[in-house]
N, C-alpha and C positions, 0 to 999 in steps of 0.2 A: 441658097434659095430656100425660102420658107415654104414648107409643104403644108397643105390642108389635110386635116385628119379625116379619114373615112369613118364610117360607122364601126368597122372592125377595130380600128385603132382606139375609138371612144370606148368600145366594149371592154377591150383589153385593159385600158387604163382604169375603168370603172372596177373591174375585177381585182386589179392590183391595189386599189384603194381599200378594197375590202380585206384583201390578204396579200401583202407584198411578197410573202414567202411562198405563194402558190407555185407548184411546179408547172414547167412548161406543158407537160402532158395534161394536167389538170385544167389549165387555161384553154389549151386546145379543145378539150371536150366541151367546154362552156361557150366558146366562140365559133365552133365548127370550122376549125382549121387544123392543119397538121402541127405537131409539136415543133417541127423545124421552122415552119412559117411564123408561129408565134415567137419563137426565139429571135428570128430575123427582124420582126416588127418591133420588139422590146429594144433590141440593139439599135435599131434606126431611130427610135423615139428617144433613146438615151443620147445617142450621137447628135440628134438634132436639138437636143435641150428641152424637149417636151417633158421627159422624165428627168429630173435633175438630182434625184437621190431618193433613198428609202429611209424611213424613220421607225422608231420603236415608240408605241404607246403603252404605258404601264396601266394595269388594271387594278381592280379592287383588292385583289390578293396579294398585292405587293406589300412587303414589310416596310413600314414607314421608318425612314432613318431620321434621327434627330439632327437636323441641320441647324447649326448655330450661325447667325448672320451678325456681322458687325460692320460699322462704318469707321473708316479711318481717314482722317483729314491729314494731309501731308503738306508741310511747308518745305519747299526747296530752297537751296542756297541761291541759285540763280533761276528765277522764275521763268525767264524767256528762254534760256538755253539749257534747260534740264532734260533734254531728249533722252539721254542715257537712263535716266530714272523711268520714263515712260517705257522705254525698251525692256528694261529689266522687270517691270511690273507685267508686261505682256507674257513673260515666262513663268509667272506664278499661277498655277491652275485655280487656286482658291479665290484669285481676284476675278469676280464676275462682272464688275463694272468699274470703269475709271473715268471720271469726268474732270476736265480742267475748268477751274472756277475762277471767277472774278471775285474781288473783295479780299477778305482776310486770309482764306486758305488758298493753296495753289491747286491741290488735287483733292477730290473726294473719292475714296475707294469703297466698293461694296465687296465684302469678303464673305464667302460661305465656306464653312468648314464642318467637320463631323464632331468636333469637340472644343470646348473653350481652350483646351491646351493646345490644339492646332492653330486656333486663331492667334494664340500667344506666340507661336513659332513663326507664323507668317508676319505678325507685327515686328517680331525681333528681326527677321530677314529684311523687311522694308525699312525699319529704322537705321539698319546698318549700311544701306546703299549709299555709295558716294553720291553726294549731291542732295541728300535728304538731311534738312536742318532739324526738324522736329516733327513730331506726330501727335495726334489726339484721337483716341480710339473710344467708340461707344458700342456697346452691344445693343442689338435690336431686340426689344421686348415683344413687339407685335407689329404686324403689318396690317394696315387698314385698306389700302389700295394696291 
């Protein structure tokens, strides 16, 4: 059964959007409820799917890491039955996108790594997969969109 949110639920959600790490006692003071009542409401909101997770936003003070991006085009031996290649690609954390293509290439992968050497290791791992016939790799120079 879908519950209608009352103004207190909305206020709690608004406060969590400002600071998802706010203590229950701090939230309780802001919404004029007890700490236990706030905890129970948050648990209910999570259970009902109103709150589906918490996230981290990085600020200006974060050290920029140089992320190297590359595109790897993959030719598979059996274009239609190469599911094991797709399964193996899902397990490689640097593969941030995998598109099945029509035309000349079978797959287009977007890879993000900390260094060109790591891109090379990922490429070596992908090229060695059973079912991969050939690859073509290009480093991304800049992103426009």
